[in-house]
KEPAZA-125518 format. One record per residue (C-alpha): residue number from 1; residue in three letters; chain; x, y, z. Coordinates in steps of 0.02 Angstrom, whole numbers, plus 50000, padded with zeros to 5 digits. Layout:
@nr NUM	rest ALA	kette A	east X	north Y	up Z
...
% end
This chain:
@nr 1	rest MET	kette A	east 50371	north 54293	up 48798
@nr 2	rest ARG	kette A	east 50308	north 54143	up 48908
@nr 3	rest ARG	kette A	east 50275	north 54293	up 49049
@nr 4	rest VAL	kette A	east 50170	north 54390	up 48918
@nr 5	rest PHE	kette A	east 50080	north 54231	up 48873
@nr 6	rest VAL	kette A	east 50051	north 54186	up 49047
@nr 7	rest ALA	kette A	east 49982	north 54345	up 49089
@nr 8	rest MET	kette A	east 49858	north 54349	up 48930
@nr 9	rest PHE	kette A	east 49800	north 54185	up 48986
@nr 10	rest LEU	kette A	east 49761	north 54242	up 49157
@nr 11	rest SER	kette A	east 49663	north 54396	up 49099
@nr 12	rest LEU	kette A	east 49560	north 54297	up 48984
@nr 13	rest MET	kette A	east 49521	north 54175	up 49123
@nr 14	rest VAL	kette A	east 49461	north 54326	up 49229
@nr 15	rest LEU	kette A	east 49356	north 54390	up 49090
@nr 16	rest LEU	kette A	east 49270	north 54229	up 49063
@nr 17	rest ALA	kette A	east 49232	north 54204	up 49242
@nr 18	rest GLY	kette A	east 49163	north 54372	up 49261
@nr 19	rest ALA	kette A	east 49046	north 54335	up 49105
@nr 20	rest GLY	kette A	east 48991	north 54184	up 49178
@nr 21	rest GLY	kette A	east 49084	north 54043	up 49121
@nr 22	rest VAL	kette A	east 49186	north 53964	up 48994
@nr 23	rest PRO	kette A	east 49103	north 53929	up 48827
@nr 24	rest GLY	kette A	east 49098	north 53751	up 48793
@nr 25	rest ALA	kette A	east 49141	north 53686	up 48979
@nr 26	rest GLU	kette A	east 49027	north 53562	up 49040
@nr 27	rest LEU	kette A	east 48879	north 53646	up 49123
@nr 28	rest LYS	kette A	east 48760	north 53582	up 49270
@nr 29	rest ALA	kette A	east 48611	north 53680	up 49299
@nr 30	rest ALA	kette A	east 48484	north 53662	up 49457
@nr 31	rest LEU	kette A	east 48310	north 53735	up 49505
@nr 32	rest VAL	kette A	east 48273	north 53761	up 49695
@nr 33	rest VAL	kette A	east 48092	north 53786	up 49725
@nr 34	rest ALA	kette A	east 48017	north 53834	up 49896
@nr 35	rest GLY	kette A	east 47848	north 53740	up 49856
@nr 36	rest ALA	kette A	east 47835	north 53602	up 49728
@nr 37	rest LEU	kette A	east 47801	north 53571	up 49559
@nr 38	rest GLY	kette A	east 47631	north 53534	up 49511
@nr 39	rest ASP	kette A	east 47565	north 53715	up 49547
@nr 40	rest ARG	kette A	east 47521	north 53736	up 49354
@nr 41	rest SER	kette A	east 47592	north 53907	up 49380
@nr 42	rest PHE	kette A	east 47758	north 53975	up 49442
@nr 43	rest TYR	kette A	east 47848	north 53838	up 49483
@nr 44	rest ASP	kette A	east 47803	north 53732	up 49348
@nr 45	rest SER	kette A	east 47847	north 53863	up 49217
@nr 46	rest ALA	kette A	east 48021	north 53873	up 49297
@nr 47	rest GLY	kette A	east 48036	north 53693	up 49285
@nr 48	rest ALA	kette A	east 47981	north 53698	up 49101
@nr 49	rest GLY	kette A	east 48126	north 53794	up 49052
@nr 50	rest LEU	kette A	east 48254	north 53688	up 49145
@nr 51	rest SER	kette A	east 48187	north 53539	up 49067
@nr 52	rest ARG	kette A	east 48189	north 53622	up 48896
@nr 53	rest ALA	kette A	east 48366	north 53697	up 48933
@nr 54	rest GLY	kette A	east 48431	north 53515	up 48989
@nr 55	rest ALA	kette A	east 48363	north 53424	up 48834
@nr 56	rest GLU	kette A	east 48423	north 53567	up 48705
@nr 57	rest PHE	kette A	east 48603	north 53576	up 48779
@nr 58	rest ALA	kette A	east 48636	north 53405	up 48836
@nr 59	rest ILE	kette A	east 48665	north 53461	up 49006
@nr 60	rest PRO	kette A	east 48626	north 53383	up 49184
@nr 61	rest VAL	kette A	east 48469	north 53472	up 49270
@nr 62	rest GLN	kette A	east 48401	north 53428	up 49433
@nr 63	rest ILE	kette A	east 48251	north 53507	up 49520
@nr 64	rest PHE	kette A	east 48242	north 53536	up 49718
@nr 65	rest GLU	kette A	east 48068	north 53540	up 49787
@nr 66	rest CYS	kette A	east 48070	north 53605	up 49967
@nr 67	rest ASN	kette A	east 47870	north 53582	up 49992
@nr 68	rest TYR	kette A	east 47878	north 53753	up 50109
@nr 69	rest ASP	kette A	east 47995	north 53669	up 50236
@nr 70	rest ALA	kette A	east 48089	north 53812	up 50312
@nr 71	rest VAL	kette A	east 48222	north 53678	up 50354
@nr 72	rest ALA	kette A	east 48235	north 53625	up 50184
@nr 73	rest TYR	kette A	east 48271	north 53792	up 50104
@nr 74	rest GLU	kette A	east 48460	north 53797	up 50172
@nr 75	rest ALA	kette A	east 48495	north 53609	up 50144
@nr 76	rest SER	kette A	east 48434	north 53617	up 49957
@nr 77	rest LEU	kette A	east 48535	north 53780	up 49921
@nr 78	rest ALA	kette A	east 48696	north 53703	up 50002
@nr 79	rest THR	kette A	east 48663	north 53530	up 49893
@nr 80	rest ALA	kette A	east 48631	north 53629	up 49747
@nr 81	rest GLY	kette A	east 48768	north 53755	up 49779
@nr 82	rest LYS	kette A	east 48903	north 53616	up 49799
@nr 83	rest ALA	kette A	east 48858	north 53520	up 49640
@nr 84	rest TYR	kette A	east 48784	north 53645	up 49509
@nr 85	rest ASP	kette A	east 48859	north 53769	up 49413
@nr 86	rest LEU	kette A	east 48701	north 53877	up 49384
@nr 87	rest VAL	kette A	east 48561	north 53863	up 49514
@nr 88	rest PHE	kette A	east 48397	north 53962	up 49491
@nr 89	rest VAL	kette A	east 48295	north 53988	up 49654
@nr 90	rest CYS	kette A	east 48102	north 54018	up 49661
@nr 91	rest GLY	kette A	east 48024	north 54096	up 49808
@nr 92	rest VAL	kette A	east 48047	north 54257	up 49916
@nr 93	rest GLU	kette A	east 48081	north 54133	up 50068
@nr 94	rest PHE	kette A	east 48260	north 54114	up 50006
@nr 95	rest THR	kette A	east 48299	north 54305	up 50016
@nr 96	rest PRO	kette A	east 48384	north 54295	up 50194
@nr 97	rest LEU	kette A	east 48484	north 54131	up 50143
@nr 98	rest LEU	kette A	east 48557	north 54192	up 49980
@nr 99	rest THR	kette A	east 48690	north 54304	up 50032
@nr 100	rest ASP	kette A	east 48773	north 54157	up 50135
@nr 101	rest ALA	kette A	east 48749	north 54034	up 50011
@nr 102	rest ALA	kette A	east 48839	north 54141	up 49871
@nr 103	rest SER	kette A	east 48991	north 54160	up 49999
@nr 104	rest ARG	kette A	east 48988	north 53981	up 50054
@nr 105	rest TYR	kette A	east 48977	north 53908	up 49868
@nr 106	rest PRO	kette A	east 49077	north 54043	up 49744
@nr 107	rest ARG	kette A	east 49081	north 53901	up 49627
@nr 108	rest ALA	kette A	east 48896	north 53911	up 49596
@nr 109	rest SER	kette A	east 48811	north 54056	up 49515
@nr 110	rest PHE	kette A	east 48633	north 54091	up 49602
@nr 111	rest VAL	kette A	east 48493	north 54170	up 49514
@nr 112	rest HIS	kette A	east 48366	north 54231	up 49623
@nr 113	rest MET	kette A	east 48194	north 54223	up 49496
@nr 114	rest ASP	kette A	east 48073	north 54358	up 49507
@nr 115	rest MET	kette A	east 48161	north 54454	up 49626
@nr 116	rest THR	kette A	east 48281	north 54603	up 49648
@nr 117	rest GLY	kette A	east 48416	north 54637	up 49758
@nr 118	rest SER	kette A	east 48590	north 54669	up 49809
@nr 119	rest ALA	kette A	east 48664	north 54507	up 49892
@nr 120	rest PRO	kette A	east 48842	north 54502	up 49836
@nr 121	rest GLY	kette A	east 48871	north 54376	up 49688
@nr 122	rest VAL	kette A	east 48689	north 54335	up 49670
@nr 123	rest THR	kette A	east 48591	north 54368	up 49490
@nr 124	rest TYR	kette A	east 48426	north 54424	up 49495
@nr 125	rest VAL	kette A	east 48281	north 54393	up 49365
@nr 126	rest ASP	kette A	east 48148	north 54537	up 49366
@nr 127	rest PHE	kette A	east 47981	north 54531	up 49273
@nr 128	rest ALA	kette A	east 47882	north 54694	up 49227
@nr 129	rest GLU	kette A	east 47724	north 54603	up 49274
@nr 130	rest HIS	kette A	east 47645	north 54767	up 49277
@nr 131	rest GLU	kette A	east 47643	north 54774	up 49099
@nr 132	rest GLY	kette A	east 47561	north 54607	up 49078
@nr 133	rest ALA	kette A	east 47436	north 54637	up 49209
@nr 134	rest PHE	kette A	east 47383	north 54805	up 49136
@nr 135	rest LEU	kette A	east 47323	north 54722	up 48978
@nr 136	rest ALA	kette A	east 47240	north 54587	up 49105
@nr 137	rest GLY	kette A	east 47152	north 54744	up 49188
@nr 138	rest VAL	kette A	east 47100	north 54804	up 49012
@nr 139	rest LEU	kette A	east 47032	north 54640	up 48955
@nr 140	rest ALA	kette A	east 46929	north 54617	up 49136
@nr 141	rest ALA	kette A	east 46846	north 54780	up 49118
@nr 142	rest SER	kette A	east 46802	north 54752	up 48944
@nr 143	rest VAL	kette A	east 46710	north 54593	up 48962
@nr 144	rest SER	kette A	east 46641	north 54630	up 49130
@nr 145	rest LYS	kette A	east 46445	north 54646	up 49134
@nr 146	rest SER	kette A	east 46430	north 54689	up 49312
@nr 147	rest GLY	kette A	east 46566	north 54826	up 49326
@nr 148	rest LEU	kette A	east 46654	north 54753	up 49467
@nr 149	rest ILE	kette A	east 46806	north 54634	up 49438
@nr 150	rest GLY	kette A	east 46929	north 54558	up 49569
@nr 151	rest VAL	kette A	east 47102	north 54496	up 49618
@nr 152	rest VAL	kette A	east 47135	north 54355	up 49736
@nr 153	rest ALA	kette A	east 47321	north 54368	up 49779
@nr 154	rest GLY	kette A	east 47439	north 54252	up 49866
@nr 155	rest GLU	kette A	east 47559	north 54350	up 49988
@nr 156	rest ASP	kette A	east 47559	north 54547	up 50017
@nr 157	rest VAL	kette A	east 47746	north 54564	up 49947
@nr 158	rest PRO	kette A	east 47815	north 54693	up 49818
@nr 159	rest VAL	kette A	east 47805	north 54584	up 49677
@nr 160	rest ILE	kette A	east 47613	north 54549	up 49690
@nr 161	rest ARG	kette A	east 47581	north 54745	up 49728
@nr 162	rest ASN	kette A	east 47663	north 54762	up 49553
@nr 163	rest PHE	kette A	east 47535	north 54648	up 49472
@nr 164	rest LEU	kette A	east 47390	north 54743	up 49562
@nr 165	rest VAL	kette A	east 47448	north 54908	up 49510
@nr 166	rest GLY	kette A	east 47458	north 54856	up 49329
@nr 167	rest TYR	kette A	east 47288	north 54769	up 49333
@nr 168	rest GLU	kette A	east 47199	north 54929	up 49415
@nr 169	rest GLN	kette A	east 47291	north 55051	up 49281
@nr 170	rest GLY	kette A	east 47235	north 54924	up 49141
@nr 171	rest ALA	kette A	east 47039	north 54940	up 49210
@nr 172	rest VAL	kette A	east 47046	north 55122	up 49232
@nr 173	rest PHE	kette A	east 47119	north 55132	up 49046
@nr 174	rest ALA	kette A	east 46986	north 55028	up 48973
@nr 175	rest GLY	kette A	east 46869	north 55180	up 48995
@nr 176	rest ARG	kette A	east 46748	north 55096	up 49086
@nr 177	rest ASN	kette A	east 46672	north 55137	up 49277
@nr 178	rest VAL	kette A	east 46737	north 54983	up 49338
@nr 179	rest ARG	kette A	east 46784	north 54941	up 49533
@nr 180	rest VAL	kette A	east 46917	north 54814	up 49587
@nr 181	rest LEU	kette A	east 46908	north 54708	up 49724
@nr 182	rest VAL	kette A	east 47065	north 54647	up 49804
@nr 183	rest ASP	kette A	east 47102	north 54499	up 49931
@nr 184	rest PHE	kette A	east 47261	north 54423	up 50003
@nr 185	rest VAL	kette A	east 47251	north 54244	up 50048
@nr 186	rest GLY	kette A	east 47414	north 54261	up 50139
@nr 187	rest SER	kette A	east 47480	north 54085	up 50073
@nr 188	rest TRP	kette A	east 47540	north 54025	up 49901
@nr 189	rest ASP	kette A	east 47461	north 53836	up 49946
@nr 190	rest ASP	kette A	east 47289	north 53856	up 50016
@nr 191	rest PRO	kette A	east 47153	north 53839	up 49875
@nr 192	rest GLY	kette A	east 47014	north 53808	up 50005
@nr 193	rest LYS	kette A	east 47045	north 54000	up 50070
@nr 194	rest GLY	kette A	east 47066	north 54055	up 49877
@nr 195	rest LYS	kette A	east 46913	north 53980	up 49834
@nr 196	rest ALA	kette A	east 46821	north 54049	up 49985
@nr 197	rest LEU	kette A	east 46883	north 54234	up 49940
@nr 198	rest ALA	kette A	east 46847	north 54212	up 49754
@nr 199	rest LEU	kette A	east 46651	north 54165	up 49800
@nr 200	rest ALA	kette A	east 46656	north 54299	up 49923
@nr 201	rest GLN	kette A	east 46701	north 54431	up 49792
@nr 202	rest HIS	kette A	east 46573	north 54349	up 49660
@nr 203	rest ALA	kette A	east 46425	north 54348	up 49792
@nr 204	rest ALA	kette A	east 46473	north 54545	up 49797
@nr 205	rest GLY	kette A	east 46456	north 54563	up 49602
@nr 206	rest ALA	kette A	east 46639	north 54523	up 49536
@nr 207	rest ASP	kette A	east 46614	north 54426	up 49369
@nr 208	rest VAL	kette A	east 46796	north 54425	up 49312
@nr 209	rest ILE	kette A	east 46931	north 54374	up 49443
@nr 210	rest PHE	kette A	east 47124	north 54376	up 49428
@nr 211	rest GLN	kette A	east 47220	north 54253	up 49528
@nr 212	rest VAL	kette A	east 47396	north 54298	up 49570
@nr 213	rest ALA	kette A	east 47410	north 54170	up 49701
@nr 214	rest GLY	kette A	east 47522	north 54016	up 49644
@nr 215	rest GLY	kette A	east 47451	north 53859	up 49711
@nr 216	rest THR	kette A	east 47313	north 53931	up 49808
@nr 217	rest GLY	kette A	east 47239	north 54008	up 49635
@nr 218	rest ALA	kette A	east 47176	north 53824	up 49605
@nr 219	rest GLY	kette A	east 47035	north 53870	up 49716
@nr 220	rest VAL	kette A	east 46997	north 54032	up 49622
@nr 221	rest ILE	kette A	east 46982	north 53932	up 49472
@nr 222	rest ALA	kette A	east 46866	north 53800	up 49552
@nr 223	rest ALA	kette A	east 46761	north 53948	up 49621
@nr 224	rest ALA	kette A	east 46740	north 54016	up 49442
@nr 225	rest ARG	kette A	east 46697	north 53843	up 49367
@nr 226	rest GLU	kette A	east 46564	north 53818	up 49499
@nr 227	rest LYS	kette A	east 46484	north 53982	up 49496
@nr 228	rest GLY	kette A	east 46500	north 54015	up 49305
@nr 229	rest PHE	kette A	east 46603	north 54174	up 49309
@nr 230	rest TRP	kette A	east 46780	north 54206	up 49223
@nr 231	rest ALA	kette A	east 46943	north 54178	up 49309
@nr 232	rest ILE	kette A	east 47108	north 54257	up 49228
@nr 233	rest GLY	kette A	east 47250	north 54140	up 49258
@nr 234	rest VAL	kette A	east 47438	north 54183	up 49305
@nr 235	rest ASP	kette A	east 47607	north 54112	up 49253
@nr 236	rest SER	kette A	east 47561	north 53966	up 49136
@nr 237	rest ALA	kette A	east 47431	north 53943	up 49017
@nr 238	rest GLN	kette A	east 47288	north 53886	up 49135
@nr 239	rest GLU	kette A	east 47143	north 53906	up 49022
@nr 240	rest LEU	kette A	east 47212	north 53744	up 48929
@nr 241	rest ASP	kette A	east 47167	north 53648	up 49095
@nr 242	rest VAL	kette A	east 47003	north 53737	up 49121
@nr 243	rest PRO	kette A	east 46951	north 53813	up 48954
@nr 244	rest ASP	kette A	east 46761	north 53850	up 49018
@nr 245	rest ALA	kette A	east 46817	north 53941	up 49166
@nr 246	rest VAL	kette A	east 46989	north 54037	up 49132
@nr 247	rest LEU	kette A	east 46963	north 54166	up 49003
@nr 248	rest THR	kette A	east 47148	north 54165	up 48974
@nr 249	rest SER	kette A	east 47307	north 54191	up 49072
@nr 250	rest MET	kette A	east 47437	north 54328	up 49110
@nr 251	rest ARG	kette A	east 47595	north 54227	up 49086
@nr 252	rest LYS	kette A	east 47751	north 54253	up 49165
@nr 253	rest ARG	kette A	east 47874	north 54180	up 49070
@nr 254	rest LEU	kette A	east 47997	north 54100	up 49191
@nr 255	rest ASP	kette A	east 48018	north 53962	up 49066
@nr 256	rest ASN	kette A	east 48103	north 54086	up 48940
@nr 257	rest ALA	kette A	east 48211	north 54178	up 49081
@nr 258	rest VAL	kette A	east 48277	north 54004	up 49138
@nr 259	rest TYR	kette A	east 48317	north 53941	up 48962
@nr 260	rest ASP	kette A	east 48387	north 54100	up 48909
@nr 261	rest LEU	kette A	east 48507	north 54111	up 49061
@nr 262	rest VAL	kette A	east 48553	north 53933	up 49036
@nr 263	rest LYS	kette A	east 48590	north 53980	up 48852
@nr 264	rest ALA	kette A	east 48705	north 54136	up 48900
@nr 265	rest MET	kette A	east 48802	north 54044	up 49026
@nr 266	rest SER	kette A	east 48842	north 53893	up 48898
@nr 267	rest GLU	kette A	east 48905	north 54028	up 48776
@nr 268	rest GLY	kette A	east 49002	north 54122	up 48899
@nr 269	rest ARG	kette A	east 48888	north 54273	up 48900
@nr 270	rest PHE	kette A	east 48801	north 54256	up 49073
@nr 271	rest ARG	kette A	east 48840	north 54405	up 49187
@nr 272	rest ARG	kette A	east 48851	north 54361	up 49377
@nr 273	rest GLY	kette A	east 48771	north 54484	up 49486
@nr 274	rest ALA	kette A	east 48679	north 54564	up 49361
@nr 275	rest VAL	kette A	east 48477	north 54605	up 49349
@nr 276	rest TYR	kette A	east 48393	north 54541	up 49205
@nr 277	rest SER	kette A	east 48230	north 54615	up 49159
@nr 278	rest PHE	kette A	east 48086	north 54535	up 49058
@nr 279	rest GLY	kette A	east 47944	north 54634	up 49007
@nr 280	rest LEU	kette A	east 47836	north 54641	up 48849
@nr 281	rest ARG	kette A	east 47975	north 54687	up 48742
@nr 282	rest GLU	kette A	east 48083	north 54539	up 48792
@nr 283	rest GLY	kette A	east 47943	north 54406	up 48793
@nr 284	rest GLY	kette A	east 47932	north 54396	up 48988
@nr 285	rest VAL	kette A	east 47758	north 54430	up 49007
@nr 286	rest GLY	kette A	east 47591	north 54444	up 48918
@nr 287	rest LEU	kette A	east 47436	north 54369	up 48890
@nr 288	rest SER	kette A	east 47415	north 54196	up 48838
@nr 289	rest ARG	kette A	east 47380	north 54172	up 48639
@nr 290	rest SER	kette A	east 47321	north 53996	up 48647
@nr 291	rest ASP	kette A	east 47190	north 53930	up 48541
@nr 292	rest VAL	kette A	east 47077	north 53935	up 48691
@nr 293	rest ALA	kette A	east 47106	north 54109	up 48743
@nr 294	rest ARG	kette A	east 47062	north 54157	up 48559
@nr 295	rest ARG	kette A	east 46905	north 54063	up 48579
@nr 296	rest ASN	kette A	east 46862	north 54148	up 48730
@nr 297	rest VAL	kette A	east 46910	north 54330	up 48719
@nr 298	rest PRO	kette A	east 46795	north 54432	up 48599
@nr 299	rest PRO	kette A	east 46878	north 54470	up 48437
@nr 300	rest ASP	kette A	east 46865	north 54658	up 48459
@nr 301	rest VAL	kette A	east 46954	north 54650	up 48625
@nr 302	rest GLN	kette A	east 47082	north 54549	up 48555
@nr 303	rest GLU	kette A	east 47110	north 54688	up 48430
@nr 304	rest ARG	kette A	east 47117	north 54803	up 48554
@nr 305	rest LEU	kette A	east 47233	north 54710	up 48663
@nr 306	rest ALA	kette A	east 47360	north 54693	up 48522
@nr 307	rest ALA	kette A	east 47360	north 54857	up 48477
@nr 308	rest LEU	kette A	east 47395	north 54916	up 48671
@nr 309	rest GLU	kette A	east 47527	north 54784	up 48695
@nr 310	rest LYS	kette A	east 47616	north 54864	up 48524
@nr 311	rest GLU	kette A	east 47591	north 55037	up 48600
@nr 312	rest ILE	kette A	east 47681	north 54969	up 48771
@nr 313	rest VAL	kette A	east 47834	north 54899	up 48679
@nr 314	rest GLU	kette A	east 47848	north 55052	up 48577
@nr 315	rest GLY	kette A	east 47845	north 55165	up 48740
@nr 316	rest ARG	kette A	east 47692	north 55261	up 48693
@nr 317	rest ILE	kette A	east 47594	north 55188	up 48833
@nr 318	rest VAL	kette A	east 47688	north 55196	up 49004
@nr 319	rest VAL	kette A	east 47634	north 55076	up 49135
@nr 320	rest ASN	kette A	east 47679	north 55136	up 49303
@nr 321	rest PRO	kette A	east 47769	north 54995	up 49421
@nr 322	rest TYR	kette A	east 47734	north 54981	up 49610
@nr 323	rest ARG	kette A	east 47825	north 55104	up 49711
@nr 324	rest PRO	kette A	east 47832	north 55057	up 49895
% end
């Protein structure tokens, strides 16, 4: 009987480990970002989710800011991997480092946000940004008076291309003869260049510009405010900061994803090595519904966007993702 009990106990422990933790066990969570908080966008959204989870579940949390210092990437992963059970990682910059980090610190569960991949032991969170960007494209095309809309993007990487294809599909779906200008800054933290490219697009006739550029996007918003055209924000509800220049924002809910995965691990449901997908159906993407957004977006356009969102969730409209 004793051998049977031991075998059953060990089997239970294996099952719980595969699920990503023992329910009720003390949990510590961390977030490692390639840049820094204060971008009012990608990193701040993830940070808000971790802070919310820490407060609600009464667990220790820590945020490591690397300030785009390549030396800090590996060091921060190591520090977090040694001391924390669940480590969220934000930034494509960490892709070549996570295989080694997961191998060196097997006690930690590393979660690469906004990425997909196959590094052993690494969990991925993938957002259907093309679905949310589709709605942004419909919106931009619907309110544009010039028939020319734009996108100022950060780096030319697959996740940004996914934004672009969704936005362009939405602009076409709007049923108007609208052209789309696209420029890449090549950086997530160069608001000066972001502003310059936005001003150039506006000079060419663009009267609505979608910024998908992280901290660089602050320059796009500054240009919109200076010249009187509309910007569309990204990741966080940026219209709350600049209500007279940001029409609304295509929110990528890193905050919801981080919170959900902390909750999953605290309850023993976390699936290590899995890919978690967050689209319109899961509340992972979508246009902001803030009071400012409702004030800025014409009522008839709001009604159309709500109907389209429902059709996408129900599968009656299929938005194609970017395929390299």
